[in-house]
PDB file of N, CA, C and O in Angstrom, chain B, residues numbered from 101:
ATOM      1  N   MET B 101       0.916  -1.015   0.150  1.00  0.00           N
ATOM      2  CA  MET B 101      -0.171   0.085   0.058  1.00  0.00           C
ATOM      3  C   MET B 101       0.768   1.447  -0.501  1.00  0.00           C
ATOM      4  O   MET B 101       1.994   1.414  -0.608  1.00  0.00           O
ATOM      5  N   THR B 102       0.239   2.178  -0.702  1.00  0.00           N
ATOM      6  CA  THR B 102       0.987   3.696  -1.031  1.00  0.00           C
ATOM      7  C   THR B 102       0.858   4.092   0.749  1.00  0.00           C
ATOM      8  O   THR B 102       0.088   3.513   1.515  1.00  0.00           O
ATOM      9  N   ASN B 103       1.948   5.369   1.196  1.00  0.00           N
ATOM     10  CA  ASN B 103       1.664   5.563   2.578  1.00  0.00           C
ATOM     11  C   ASN B 103       0.455   6.671   2.284  1.00  0.00           C
ATOM     12  O   ASN B 103       0.707   7.704   2.905  1.00  0.00           O
ATOM     13  N   LEU B 104      -0.481   6.743   1.708  1.00  0.00           N
ATOM     14  CA  LEU B 104      -1.658   7.475   1.200  1.00  0.00           C
ATOM     15  C   LEU B 104      -2.925   6.339   1.756  1.00  0.00           C
ATOM     16  O   LEU B 104      -3.833   6.277   2.585  1.00  0.00           O
ATOM     17  N   GLU B 105      -2.262   5.509   0.648  1.00  0.00           N
ATOM     18  CA  GLU B 105      -3.420   4.672   1.450  1.00  0.00           C
ATOM     19  C   GLU B 105      -3.351   3.428   2.455  1.00  0.00           C
ATOM     20  O   GLU B 105      -3.917   2.357   2.237  1.00  0.00           O
ATOM     21  N   VAL B 106      -2.631   3.698   3.513  1.00  0.00           N
ATOM     22  CA  VAL B 106      -1.814   3.091   4.868  1.00  0.00           C
ATOM     23  C   VAL B 106      -2.613   4.578   5.871  1.00  0.00           C
ATOM     24  O   VAL B 106      -2.907   4.406   7.054  1.00  0.00           O
ATOM     25  N   GLU B 107      -2.869   5.976   5.148  1.00  0.00           N
ATOM     26  CA  GLU B 107      -3.185   6.515   6.271  1.00  0.00           C
ATOM     27  C   GLU B 107      -4.863   6.473   6.288  1.00  0.00           C
ATOM     28  O   GLU B 107      -5.705   6.476   7.186  1.00  0.00           O
ATOM     29  N   ARG B 108      -4.900   6.439   5.047  1.00  0.00           N
ATOM     30  CA  ARG B 108      -7.043   5.780   4.848  1.00  0.00           C
ATOM     31  C   ARG B 108      -7.080   4.832   5.187  1.00  0.00           C
ATOM     32  O   ARG B 108      -8.245   4.441   5.253  1.00  0.00           O
ATOM     33  N   PHE B 109      -6.121   3.868   5.596  1.00  0.00           N
ATOM     34  CA  PHE B 109      -6.746   2.877   5.816  1.00  0.00           C
ATOM     35  C   PHE B 109      -6.639   3.187   7.559  1.00  0.00           C
ATOM     36  O   PHE B 109      -7.755   3.310   8.066  1.00  0.00           O
ATOM     37  N   GLU B 110      -5.983   3.265   8.107  1.00  0.00           N
ATOM     38  CA  GLU B 110      -5.596   3.517   9.169  1.00  0.00           C
ATOM     39  C   GLU B 110      -7.074   4.694   9.869  1.00  0.00           C
ATOM     40  O   GLU B 110      -7.664   4.490  10.930  1.00  0.00           O
ATOM     41  N   LEU B 111      -7.256   5.477   9.218  1.00  0.00           N
ATOM     42  CA  LEU B 111      -8.730   6.668   9.856  1.00  0.00           C
ATOM     43  C   LEU B 111      -9.489   5.312   9.708  1.00  0.00           C
ATOM     44  O   LEU B 111      -9.917   4.876  10.778  1.00  0.00           O
ATOM     45  N   PHE B 112      -9.723   4.616   8.691  1.00  0.00           N
ATOM     46  CA  PHE B 112     -10.301   4.130   8.406  1.00  0.00           C
ATOM     47  C   PHE B 112     -10.818   2.345   9.871  1.00  0.00           C
ATOM     48  O   PHE B 112     -11.760   1.662  10.273  1.00  0.00           O
ATOM     49  N   LEU B 113     -10.078   2.447   9.941  1.00  0.00           N
ATOM     50  CA  LEU B 113     -10.108   0.979  11.129  1.00  0.00           C
ATOM     51  C   LEU B 113     -10.136   2.000  12.422  1.00  0.00           C
ATOM     52  O   LEU B 113     -11.074   1.985  13.218  1.00  0.00           O
ATOM     53  N   TRP B 114      -9.175   2.756  12.529  1.00  0.00           N
ATOM     54  CA  TRP B 114      -9.379   3.475  13.622  1.00  0.00           C
ATOM     55  C   TRP B 114     -11.324   3.963  14.125  1.00  0.00           C
ATOM     56  O   TRP B 114     -11.761   3.901  15.274  1.00  0.00           O
ATOM     57  N   GLU B 115     -11.941   4.301  13.175  1.00  0.00           N
ATOM     58  CA  GLU B 115     -13.217   5.068  13.626  1.00  0.00           C
ATOM     59  C   GLU B 115     -14.342   4.143  13.201  1.00  0.00           C
ATOM     60  O   GLU B 115     -15.478   4.598  13.069  1.00  0.00           O
ATOM     61  N   SER B 116     -13.942   2.244  12.877  1.00  0.00           N
ATOM     62  CA  SER B 116     -15.033   1.262  12.749  1.00  0.00           C
ATOM     63  C   SER B 116     -14.983   0.858  14.213  1.00  0.00           C
ATOM     64  O   SER B 116     -15.985   0.454  14.803  1.00  0.00           O
ATOM     65  N   PHE B 117     -13.487   1.008  14.928  1.00  0.00           N
ATOM     66  CA  PHE B 117     -13.245  -0.045  16.263  1.00  0.00           C
ATOM     67  C   PHE B 117     -13.548   1.303  17.787  1.00  0.00           C
ATOM     68  O   PHE B 117     -13.394   0.983  18.966  1.00  0.00           O
ATOM     69  N   GLU B 118     -13.978   2.723  17.331  1.00  0.00           N
ATOM     70  CA  GLU B 118     -14.101   3.517  17.738  1.00  0.00           C
ATOM     71  C   GLU B 118     -15.373   3.900  18.890  1.00  0.00           C
ATOM     72  O   GLU B 118     -15.162   4.240  20.054  1.00  0.00           O
ATOM     73  N   LYS B 119     -16.521   3.772  18.342  1.00  0.00           N
ATOM     74  CA  LYS B 119     -17.558   3.763  18.625  1.00  0.00           C
ATOM     75  C   LYS B 119     -18.062   2.397  19.790  1.00  0.00           C
ATOM     76  O   LYS B 119     -18.331   1.195  19.795  1.00  0.00           O
ATOM     77  N   GLU B 120     -17.950   3.607  20.710  1.00  0.00           N
ATOM     78  CA  GLU B 120     -18.283   3.131  22.253  1.00  0.00           C
ATOM     79  C   GLU B 120     -17.736   1.303  22.356  1.00  0.00           C
ATOM     80  O   GLU B 120     -18.415   0.307  22.609  1.00  0.00           O
ATOM     81  N   ASN B 121     -16.243   1.436  22.039  1.00  0.00           N
ATOM     82  CA  ASN B 121     -15.062   0.920  22.856  1.00  0.00           C
ATOM     83  C   ASN B 121     -15.394  -0.733  22.116  1.00  0.00           C
ATOM     84  O   ASN B 121     -15.259  -1.826  22.665  1.00  0.00           O
ATOM     85  N   LEU B 122     -15.823  -0.459  20.819  1.00  0.00           N
ATOM     86  CA  LEU B 122     -15.991  -1.630  19.744  1.00  0.00           C
ATOM     87  C   LEU B 122     -14.825  -2.612  20.293  1.00  0.00           C
ATOM     88  O   LEU B 122     -13.943  -2.079  20.967  1.00  0.00           O
ATOM     89  N   LEU B 123     -14.759  -3.914  20.070  1.00  0.00           N
ATOM     90  CA  LEU B 123     -13.643  -4.906  20.179  1.00  0.00           C
ATOM     91  C   LEU B 123     -13.874  -5.839  18.934  1.00  0.00           C
ATOM     92  O   LEU B 123     -12.852  -6.309  18.434  1.00  0.00           O
ATOM     93  N   LEU B 124     -14.964  -6.134  18.423  1.00  0.00           N
ATOM     94  CA  LEU B 124     -15.163  -6.762  17.495  1.00  0.00           C
ATOM     95  C   LEU B 124     -15.886  -6.369  15.984  1.00  0.00           C
ATOM     96  O   LEU B 124     -17.101  -6.246  15.831  1.00  0.00           O
ATOM     97  N   ARG B 125     -15.086  -6.239  15.151  1.00  0.00           N
ATOM     98  CA  ARG B 125     -16.163  -5.801  14.207  1.00  0.00           C
ATOM     99  C   ARG B 125     -16.089  -6.724  13.105  1.00  0.00           C
ATOM    100  O   ARG B 125     -15.217  -7.565  12.886  1.00  0.00           O
ATOM    101  N   GLU B 126     -17.467  -6.365  12.223  1.00  0.00           N
ATOM    102  CA  GLU B 126     -17.691  -7.269  10.349  1.00  0.00           C
ATOM    103  C   GLU B 126     -16.621  -6.576   9.871  1.00  0.00           C
ATOM    104  O   GLU B 126     -16.380  -5.545  10.497  1.00  0.00           O
ATOM    105  N   LEU B 127     -15.684  -6.901   8.673  1.00  0.00           N
ATOM    106  CA  LEU B 127     -14.626  -5.512   7.945  1.00  0.00           C
ATOM    107  C   LEU B 127     -14.914  -6.571   6.472  1.00  0.00           C
ATOM    108  O   LEU B 127     -14.974  -7.796   6.378  1.00  0.00           O
ATOM    109  N   ARG B 128     -15.027  -5.648   5.602  1.00  0.00           N
ATOM    110  CA  ARG B 128     -14.251  -6.085   4.411  1.00  0.00           C
ATOM    111  C   ARG B 128     -13.029  -6.024   4.135  1.00  0.00           C
ATOM    112  O   ARG B 128     -12.699  -4.885   3.805  1.00  0.00           O
ATOM    113  N   LEU B 129     -12.113  -6.852   4.127  1.00  0.00           N
ATOM    114  CA  LEU B 129     -10.720  -6.299   3.710  1.00  0.00           C
ATOM    115  C   LEU B 129      -9.790  -6.931   2.593  1.00  0.00           C
ATOM    116  O   LEU B 129      -9.675  -8.156   2.559  1.00  0.00           O
ATOM    117  N   SER B 130      -9.353  -6.409   1.992  1.00  0.00           N
ATOM    118  CA  SER B 130      -8.495  -7.079   1.079  1.00  0.00           C
ATOM    119  C   SER B 130      -7.637  -8.158   1.715  1.00  0.00           C
ATOM    120  O   SER B 130      -7.920  -8.721   2.773  1.00  0.00           O
ATOM    121  N   ASP B 131      -6.570  -8.393   0.978  1.00  0.00           N
ATOM    122  CA  ASP B 131      -5.534  -9.437   1.363  1.00  0.00           C
ATOM    123  C   ASP B 131      -4.034  -8.510   2.482  1.00  0.00           C
ATOM    124  O   ASP B 131      -3.525  -8.530   3.602  1.00  0.00           O
ATOM    125  N   GLU B 132      -3.937  -7.767   1.045  1.00  0.00           N
ATOM    126  CA  GLU B 132      -3.123  -6.710   1.864  1.00  0.00           C
ATOM    127  C   GLU B 132      -3.909  -5.612   3.134  1.00  0.00           C
ATOM    128  O   GLU B 132      -2.838  -5.260   3.628  1.00  0.00           O
ATOM    129  N   GLU B 133      -4.633  -5.092   3.713  1.00  0.00           N
ATOM    130  CA  GLU B 133      -5.390  -4.858   4.527  1.00  0.00           C
ATOM    131  C   GLU B 133      -5.411  -5.789   5.738  1.00  0.00           C
ATOM    132  O   GLU B 133      -5.181  -5.222   6.806  1.00  0.00           O
ATOM    133  N   LYS B 134      -5.673  -7.293   5.796  1.00  0.00           N
ATOM    134  CA  LYS B 134      -5.412  -8.080   6.186  1.00  0.00           C
ATOM    135  C   LYS B 134      -4.291  -8.426   6.551  1.00  0.00           C
ATOM    136  O   LYS B 134      -3.999  -8.225   7.729  1.00  0.00           O
ATOM    137  N   VAL B 135      -3.457  -8.963   5.789  1.00  0.00           N
ATOM    138  CA  VAL B 135      -1.275  -8.483   6.519  1.00  0.00           C
ATOM    139  C   VAL B 135      -1.380  -7.417   6.767  1.00  0.00           C
ATOM    140  O   VAL B 135      -0.278  -7.648   7.264  1.00  0.00           O
ATOM    141  N   TYR B 136      -1.655  -6.028   7.020  1.00  0.00           N
ATOM    142  CA  TYR B 136      -1.561  -4.771   7.464  1.00  0.00           C
ATOM    143  C   TYR B 136      -1.758  -5.137   9.245  1.00  0.00           C
ATOM    144  O   TYR B 136      -0.965  -5.095  10.185  1.00  0.00           O
ATOM    145  N   ILE B 137      -3.040  -5.455   9.150  1.00  0.00           N
ATOM    146  CA  ILE B 137      -3.376  -5.416  10.811  1.00  0.00           C
ATOM    147  C   ILE B 137      -3.000  -6.527  10.981  1.00  0.00           C
ATOM    148  O   ILE B 137      -3.525  -6.642  12.088  1.00  0.00           O
ATOM    149  N   LYS B 138      -2.482  -7.559  10.813  1.00  0.00           N
ATOM    150  CA  LYS B 138      -1.378  -8.654  11.791  1.00  0.00           C
ATOM    151  C   LYS B 138      -0.295  -8.009  11.900  1.00  0.00           C
ATOM    152  O   LYS B 138       0.331  -8.271  12.927  1.00  0.00           O
ATOM    153  N   GLU B 139       0.154  -7.270  11.229  1.00  0.00           N
ATOM    154  CA  GLU B 139       1.761  -6.853  11.112  1.00  0.00           C
ATOM    155  C   GLU B 139       1.592  -5.925  12.476  1.00  0.00           C
ATOM    156  O   GLU B 139       2.292  -6.114  13.471  1.00  0.00           O
ATOM    157  N   LYS B 140       0.317  -4.641  12.375  1.00  0.00           N
ATOM    158  CA  LYS B 140       0.150  -4.009  12.874  1.00  0.00           C
ATOM    159  C   LYS B 140      -0.234  -4.184  14.827  1.00  0.00           C
ATOM    160  O   LYS B 140       0.026  -3.607  15.883  1.00  0.00           O
ATOM    161  N   PHE B 141      -0.921  -5.263  14.361  1.00  0.00           N
ATOM    162  CA  PHE B 141      -1.406  -5.483  16.030  1.00  0.00           C
ATOM    163  C   PHE B 141      -1.387  -7.251  16.511  1.00  0.00           C
ATOM    164  O   PHE B 141      -2.290  -8.050  16.761  1.00  0.00           O
ATOM    165  N   SER B 142       0.250  -7.361  16.482  1.00  0.00           N
ATOM    166  CA  SER B 142       0.369  -8.876  16.908  1.00  0.00           C
ATOM    167  C   SER B 142      -1.211  -9.719  17.333  1.00  0.00           C
ATOM    168  O   SER B 142      -1.639 -10.718  16.755  1.00  0.00           O
ATOM    169  N   ALA B 143      -1.748  -9.141  18.255  1.00  0.00           N
ATOM    170  CA  ALA B 143      -2.992  -9.917  19.193  1.00  0.00           C
ATOM    171  C   ALA B 143      -4.215  -9.990  18.028  1.00  0.00           C
ATOM    172  O   ALA B 143      -5.354 -10.443  18.142  1.00  0.00           O
ATOM    173  N   ALA B 144      -3.528  -9.351  16.826  1.00  0.00           N
ATOM    174  CA  ALA B 144      -5.337  -9.207  16.375  1.00  0.00           C
ATOM    175  C   ALA B 144      -6.373 -10.467  15.629  1.00  0.00           C
ATOM    176  O   ALA B 144      -5.832 -10.986  14.653  1.00  0.00           O
ATOM    177  N   CYS B 145      -7.190 -10.784  15.826  1.00  0.00           N
ATOM    178  CA  CYS B 145      -8.256 -11.832  15.269  1.00  0.00           C
ATOM    179  C   CYS B 145      -8.386 -11.608  14.362  1.00  0.00           C
ATOM    180  O   CYS B 145      -8.882 -10.489  14.234  1.00  0.00           O
ATOM    181  N   ILE B 146      -8.145 -12.244  13.237  1.00  0.00           N
ATOM    182  CA  ILE B 146      -8.889 -11.950  11.882  1.00  0.00           C
ATOM    183  C   ILE B 146      -9.673 -13.693  11.007  1.00  0.00           C
ATOM    184  O   ILE B 146      -9.016 -14.643  10.581  1.00  0.00           O
ATOM    185  N   ARG B 147     -10.762 -13.579  11.010  1.00  0.00           N
ATOM    186  CA  ARG B 147     -11.425 -14.765  10.772  1.00  0.00           C
ATOM    187  C   ARG B 147     -13.000 -14.345   9.427  1.00  0.00           C
ATOM    188  O   ARG B 147     -14.025 -13.664   9.465  1.00  0.00           O
ATOM    189  N   LEU B 148     -12.286 -15.267   8.391  1.00  0.00           N
ATOM    190  CA  LEU B 148     -13.108 -15.464   7.546  1.00  0.00           C
ATOM    191  C   LEU B 148     -14.284 -15.891   7.951  1.00  0.00           C
ATOM    192  O   LEU B 148     -14.411 -16.865   8.693  1.00  0.00           O
ATOM    193  N   MET B 149     -15.588 -14.958   7.340  1.00  0.00           N
ATOM    194  CA  MET B 149     -16.948 -14.967   7.664  1.00  0.00           C
ATOM    195  C   MET B 149     -17.808 -16.454   6.995  1.00  0.00           C
ATOM    196  O   MET B 149     -17.298 -16.896   5.966  1.00  0.00           O
ATOM    197  N   PRO B 150     -18.214 -16.700   7.171  1.00  0.00           N
ATOM    198  CA  PRO B 150     -18.734 -17.736   6.103  1.00  0.00           C
ATOM    199  C   PRO B 150     -19.611 -16.844   4.592  1.00  0.00           C
ATOM    200  O   PRO B 150     -20.169 -15.755   4.459  1.00  0.00           O
ATOM    201  N   SER B 151     -19.443 -17.534   4.057  1.00  0.00           N
ATOM    202  CA  SER B 151     -20.264 -17.216   2.677  1.00  0.00           C
ATOM    203  C   SER B 151     -19.540 -15.660   2.732  1.00  0.00           C
ATOM    204  O   SER B 151     -20.155 -14.663   2.354  1.00  0.00           O
ATOM    205  N   GLY B 152     -18.316 -15.615   3.193  1.00  0.00           N
ATOM    206  CA  GLY B 152     -17.578 -14.264   3.347  1.00  0.00           C
ATOM    207  C   GLY B 152     -17.006 -13.373   2.238  1.00  0.00           C
ATOM    208  O   GLY B 152     -16.886 -12.156   2.381  1.00  0.00           O
ATOM    209  N   GLU B 153     -16.560 -14.225   0.808  1.00  0.00           N
ATOM    210  CA  GLU B 153     -15.880 -13.925   0.001  1.00  0.00           C
ATOM    211  C   GLU B 153     -16.933 -13.229  -1.466  1.00  0.00           C
ATOM    212  O   GLU B 153     -17.960 -13.688  -1.966  1.00  0.00           O
ATOM    213  N   CYS B 154     -16.069 -11.876  -1.838  1.00  0.00           N
ATOM    214  CA  CYS B 154     -16.324 -11.572  -2.331  1.00  0.00           C
ATOM    215  C   CYS B 154     -15.647 -11.039  -3.922  1.00  0.00           C
ATOM    216  O   CYS B 154     -14.431 -11.015  -4.116  1.00  0.00           O
ATOM    217  N   GLN B 155     -16.806 -10.578  -5.120  1.00  0.00           N
ATOM    218  CA  GLN B 155     -16.814 -11.044  -6.338  1.00  0.00           C
ATOM    219  C   GLN B 155     -15.070  -9.817  -6.361  1.00  0.00           C
ATOM    220  O   GLN B 155     -14.145 -10.062  -7.135  1.00  0.00           O
ATOM    221  N   ASP B 156     -15.047  -8.943  -5.631  1.00  0.00           N
ATOM    222  CA  ASP B 156     -14.219  -8.248  -5.985  1.00  0.00           C
ATOM    223  C   ASP B 156     -13.000  -7.959  -5.176  1.00  0.00           C
ATOM    224  O   ASP B 156     -12.545  -6.848  -4.903  1.00  0.00           O
ATOM    225  N   GLY B 157     -12.510  -9.213  -4.812  1.00  0.00           N
ATOM    226  CA  GLY B 157     -11.096  -9.814  -4.238  1.00  0.00           C
ATOM    227  C   GLY B 157     -11.064  -9.712  -2.449  1.00  0.00           C
ATOM    228  O   GLY B 157     -10.572 -10.435  -1.582  1.00  0.00           O
ATOM    229  N   LYS B 158     -11.558  -8.911  -2.432  1.00  0.00           N
ATOM    230  CA  LYS B 158     -12.173  -8.761  -0.499  1.00  0.00           C
ATOM    231  C   LYS B 158     -13.545  -9.389  -0.355  1.00  0.00           C
ATOM    232  O   LYS B 158     -14.619  -9.486  -0.949  1.00  0.00           O
ATOM    233  N   ASN B 159     -12.745  -9.872   1.083  1.00  0.00           N
ATOM    234  CA  ASN B 159     -13.872 -10.580   1.600  1.00  0.00           C
ATOM    235  C   ASN B 159     -14.315 -10.281   3.493  1.00  0.00           C
ATOM    236  O   ASN B 159     -13.532  -9.773   4.296  1.00  0.00           O
ATOM    237  N   TRP B 160     -15.226 -10.587   3.703  1.00  0.00           N
ATOM    238  CA  TRP B 160     -16.241 -10.284   4.879  1.00  0.00           C
ATOM    239  C   TRP B 160     -15.225 -11.139   5.803  1.00  0.00           C
ATOM    240  O   TRP B 160     -14.921 -12.300   5.530  1.00  0.00           O
ATOM    241  N   TYR B 161     -14.595 -10.235   7.246  1.00  0.00           N
ATOM    242  CA  TYR B 161     -13.949 -11.334   8.251  1.00  0.00           C
ATOM    243  C   TYR B 161     -14.542 -10.506   9.446  1.00  0.00           C
ATOM    244  O   TYR B 161     -15.111  -9.416   9.390  1.00  0.00           O
ATOM    245  N   GLU B 162     -14.225 -11.417  10.722  1.00  0.00           N
ATOM    246  CA  GLU B 162     -14.971 -10.625  11.843  1.00  0.00           C
ATOM    247  C   GLU B 162     -12.954 -10.139  12.484  1.00  0.00           C
ATOM    248  O   GLU B 162     -11.898 -10.773  12.490  1.00  0.00           O
ATOM    249  N   VAL B 163     -13.318  -8.878  12.869  1.00  0.00           N
ATOM    250  CA  VAL B 163     -11.987  -8.872  13.200  1.00  0.00           C
ATOM    251  C   VAL B 163     -11.934  -8.072  14.556  1.00  0.00           C
ATOM    252  O   VAL B 163     -12.545  -7.006  14.629  1.00  0.00           O
ATOM    253  N   SER B 164     -11.085  -8.649  15.843  1.00  0.00           N
ATOM    254  CA  SER B 164     -10.625  -8.307  16.885  1.00  0.00           C
ATOM    255  C   SER B 164      -9.764  -8.039  17.125  1.00  0.00           C
ATOM    256  O   SER B 164      -8.940  -8.949  17.226  1.00  0.00           O
ATOM    257  N   LEU B 165      -9.334  -6.726  17.375  1.00  0.00           N
ATOM    258  CA  LEU B 165      -8.029  -6.320  17.638  1.00  0.00           C
ATOM    259  C   LEU B 165      -7.088  -6.837  18.801  1.00  0.00           C
ATOM    260  O   LEU B 165      -5.859  -6.907  18.766  1.00  0.00           O
ATOM    261  N   TYR B 166      -7.943  -7.186  19.847  1.00  0.00           N
ATOM    262  CA  TYR B 166      -6.849  -7.144  20.955  1.00  0.00           C
ATOM    263  C   TYR B 166      -8.098  -8.723  21.726  1.00  0.00           C
ATOM    264  O   TYR B 166      -7.804  -9.283  22.782  1.00  0.00           O
TER     265      TYR B 166
END
């Protein structure tokens, strides 16, 4: 990802988890975004949701950062 893409993704990620101190979210991620989360948050748990595969190459995952 480019620096701009990383900045945008980090903003998206923080906005996704900031409301009511959410610990688990359903997010549609690319493989690159999934790898980024695992590198940035070593304790993250990312599970592919049943029927989570999309035609555009992104997939739906249950994501917990802690």
